[in-house]
C-alpha positions as CSV (number, residue, x, y, z in Angstrom):
1,M,-2.0,1.6,-26.7
2,T,-1.7,-1.7,-25.0
3,F,-4.3,-3.6,-22.7
4,R,-3.2,-3.7,-19.0
5,Q,-3.9,-7.2,-17.7
6,T,-5.7,-7.4,-14.3
7,Y,-3.7,-8.5,-11.4
8,A,-4.3,-11.9,-10.0
9,D,-5.1,-12.4,-6.3
10,G,-2.2,-13.5,-4.2
11,K,-2.0,-16.1,-1.3
12,F,-0.1,-16.0,1.7
13,G,-0.9,-19.0,4.0
14,D,-4.7,-18.4,4.9
15,Y,-4.6,-14.8,3.5
16,V,-5.8,-13.4,0.2
17,L,-4.0,-10.5,-1.1
18,S,-5.9,-8.5,-3.8
19,A,-5.8,-5.5,-6.0
20,N,-9.5,-5.7,-7.0
21,K,-11.1,-2.5,-5.7
22,K,-14.5,-4.4,-5.6
23,N,-13.2,-6.6,-2.7
24,L,-12.3,-3.6,-0.6
25,D,-14.2,-3.0,2.8
26,L,-14.8,0.7,2.6
27,Q,-15.9,1.2,6.1
28,Y,-12.9,-0.7,7.4
29,I,-10.6,1.5,5.3
30,Y,-12.4,4.8,6.3
31,D,-12.4,3.9,9.9
32,L,-8.5,3.0,9.7
33,L,-7.4,6.2,7.4
34,C,-10.0,8.9,8.1
35,K,-11.0,8.8,11.7
36,P,-8.6,10.8,13.8
37,S,-5.8,8.4,14.8
38,R,-2.1,8.0,14.6
39,Y,-2.5,7.3,10.9
40,S,-4.8,10.2,9.9
41,T,-5.8,13.6,10.8
42,G,-9.4,13.2,10.3
43,L,-10.1,13.5,6.4
44,P,-13.8,14.5,5.9
45,P,-16.2,11.7,4.6
46,E,-16.9,13.6,1.5
47,R,-13.3,13.4,0.4
48,F,-12.7,9.7,1.1
49,P,-13.9,8.3,-2.2
50,F,-11.3,10.1,-3.8
51,I,-8.6,8.1,-1.9
52,I,-10.0,4.8,-3.5
53,Q,-10.8,6.2,-7.0
54,N,-7.3,7.9,-7.5
55,S,-5.1,5.1,-5.9
56,V,-4.1,1.7,-7.0
57,C,-5.3,-0.1,-3.9
58,F,-4.6,-3.4,-2.2
59,G,-6.3,-5.2,0.5
60,V,-5.5,-8.4,2.6
61,Y,-8.2,-10.7,3.6
62,H,-8.6,-13.5,6.0
63,E,-11.6,-15.6,5.8
64,G,-13.4,-13.1,3.9
65,K,-12.7,-10.1,6.2
66,Q,-10.4,-7.2,5.4
67,I,-7.5,-7.2,7.6
68,G,-5.0,-5.0,5.8
69,F,-4.7,-2.2,3.2
70,S,-2.2,-0.3,1.2
71,R,-2.3,2.1,-1.9
72,V,0.0,3.6,-4.3
73,I,-0.3,6.8,-6.1
74,T,1.5,6.8,-9.4
75,D,2.0,8.2,-13.0
76,Y,3.0,4.4,-13.9
77,S,6.5,5.6,-15.2
78,E,8.5,8.0,-13.2
79,F,7.1,8.0,-9.9
80,A,5.2,6.0,-7.2
81,S,4.2,6.9,-3.7
82,L,3.5,4.2,-1.2
83,W,1.0,5.0,1.3
84,D,-0.9,3.2,4.4
85,V,0.7,0.1,4.5
86,I,-1.4,-1.3,7.5
87,V,-2.3,-4.6,8.9
88,T,-5.0,-4.7,11.8
89,E,-3.1,-4.9,15.1
90,E,-4.1,-8.5,15.9
91,Y,-2.7,-9.7,12.7
92,R,0.7,-8.2,12.9
93,R,4.0,-9.8,13.2
94,Q,3.1,-12.8,11.1
95,G,4.9,-11.7,7.8
96,I,1.6,-10.3,6.3
97,G,3.1,-6.9,5.8
98,K,6.3,-8.4,4.0
99,A,3.7,-10.4,2.0
100,L,1.9,-7.3,1.0
101,M,4.9,-5.4,0.0
102,K,6.0,-8.2,-2.2
103,Y,2.6,-8.4,-3.7
104,I,2.5,-4.6,-4.3
105,F,5.9,-4.6,-6.0
106,A,5.0,-7.5,-8.3
107,H,2.0,-5.7,-9.7
108,P,2.5,-5.6,-13.6
109,N,1.4,-2.0,-13.9
110,L,4.0,-1.0,-11.2
111,Q,7.1,-2.4,-13.0
112,G,9.8,-0.1,-14.1
113,I,8.8,2.8,-12.2
114,F,12.0,4.9,-11.8
115,R,11.4,6.5,-8.2
116,W,9.4,5.4,-5.3
117,F,8.6,7.6,-2.3
118,L,6.9,6.8,1.0
119,M,6.9,8.4,4.7
120,T,7.1,6.4,7.8
121,E,7.7,7.0,11.5
122,D,8.4,3.7,12.7
123,A,8.9,1.1,10.0
124,H,12.2,1.9,8.3
125,G,13.6,-1.7,8.9
126,L,10.5,-3.0,6.8
127,Y,11.0,-0.6,3.9
128,Q,14.9,-1.1,3.9
129,K,14.3,-4.6,2.8
130,Y,12.8,-3.4,-0.3
131,G,15.5,-1.0,-1.2
132,F,14.3,2.3,0.4
133,K,16.8,4.6,2.0
134,T,15.9,7.4,4.5
135,E,16.4,11.0,3.0
136,A,18.9,13.0,4.9
137,Y,16.8,16.0,4.8
138,N,13.9,14.4,6.5
139,P,14.0,11.0,8.5
140,Y,10.4,10.4,7.8
141,V,10.8,10.3,4.1
142,M,12.2,7.3,2.4
143,M,12.9,6.8,-1.3
144,K,14.0,4.1,-3.8
145,V,15.5,4.7,-7.1
146,N,15.6,2.0,-9.8
147,A,18.5,2.6,-12.2
148,G,17.9,1.0,-15.5
């Protein structure tokens, strides 16, 4: 068994990208993902901790305040599912989402994964830049296969 190194924080201009769960603003994430909205159907509060505990989580911070979040569910070998790539509305269209995607895909524990999945209603163009293709059977599902 080998030791998996921690993943250093990244920088994008004045923004900090981090995979350190200790930095996460749990109330921000809960409000974003679990209160009924276009992103969620209203996950009960008692189930929310499982989202963080069982995912590889990523936060984006500006001046100490969390302004973005994403997570990956994975077996670290054959599959990974990308979820909740979200940047707070007022910070969008500044390249932060793209920086977050690059940071996620550079994570050392996520290297060499064979198949990536995600679901999106409206961000197909963003994910296509990272090799995802829309699945013919469902236009909301995208997949990326790494051959070799």
